[in-house]
N, C-alpha and C positions, 0 to 999 in steps of 0.2 A: 504494500500500500504506500502510495506517495501522496503527501498532503501539501496543499498550496493555500496559505492564508493570505487574505487580501481585505481591503476596505478600511485600513487605518488612515490616519491623517491628522490634521491640526483643526481643532474645534474650540470654540469658546465654552467656558463653564456654563452648564445648563443645556448645552447642545446634545446632539445625538449622532451616533455612527452605527453602521451595521457591518460587522465583520463576517466574512465568509471563509469557510474551510472546504475547499474542493478536493476530492479524493479520486485517485485512480485505483482500480483493483476491485474485484467482485466481493471481497470479504468485508468491505467497508460497512455494508448494511447489517452485518452481524456482530459489530463491535461497538462498545461504548465509545463516546468521544468526549474529550475534555478540553476546556480552555484554561490556560495558565497565563500569568503575566510576570514580567520581571522588570522592575524599575532599577535605575542605576544605583549600584551599591547595595542592592537588596537581593534576597534570595527569591527564586522563582516561587510563586504562590498560586494556589488553586483559585480559579474564578467560578467555573461552572462546569457541569457535566450532564450528559444526556445518555440514556440507555439506548441499546441498539434499535429498539422499536420506537423510541421517542416518547414512550409512555411515562417515563420517570425522569425527573430532572432535579438537579441540586445546584445550590448557589452558595458562595461565600457570604457570610453575614454582611460584609462591606458593600456588596452589590445587590443584595436581595431587595426586590421591589423596584429596582432601576434597570437591571439587565434581564433579558429573556433569551434563552437558548432554544433552538428548534432545529429540526433536520428534515431533509427531503431525500429519502433514500433512492428515489427514482433518478434524482439528479446527483447522487453521491455528494451531497453538500450539507454542511452544518452551518448554522448562522448564530451569531451573537448580536442581538439588538441591544444597544447601549444607549440609554436615555438619561437625562439629568446628570450629565457627566460632570465630574469634579476634577480639580487639578491633581488630586491624589490618585486618580485613575491613570495618570500618565505612565506609560510603560510600553515595553514590547510585548505584544500578545501572541501566544503560540497555541495552536491546536494540536491535539495529540489523539492517537487512536491505538487500538490493539490491546487495551487493558480491560480489566473486569470492572463492571460498574460498582461492585462492592468495594473496590480499592480506588474509587474515582478521585479522591483528593490527593493521592500519592503519585507524584510525578514519575517515580521510578517504576510504577506499575504499567506505564504505557510503552509500547514498542516503537511506534511510528510518530514522528514529529514533523510539523511544518516548519518553514524557515522563519516565521515571525513577521508581524506587521506592527509598525510603530503607531501608537496612539499618543497624541500630545494634546492636553487640555490646558488652555490658557485661562488665567484668572481675570 
């Protein structure tokens, strides 16, 4: 599975962005997908995850109520809709696949990673 993350950019606080994670490979629809982010000088942290069917989703407390994860398995794509963005959301965002949903918050549980997309939120 190869992952391609896109949709990042520069946005003012309170604005919105939608990230996409496009995948190649037929196994994508059978795996959980997670989004992580890493800000300069900080460790990579869990943001959100979705089960293979899309029926179960999870969010970090810091983004709950502002971010929404979804997937379209026919298009082999997972989305992260980010609303009410804050300067502290600034980071490189990565999508990951190949892990178990039960280990969704653990970055080491994922096998495949996208290249990352930069999100910058100005105050």
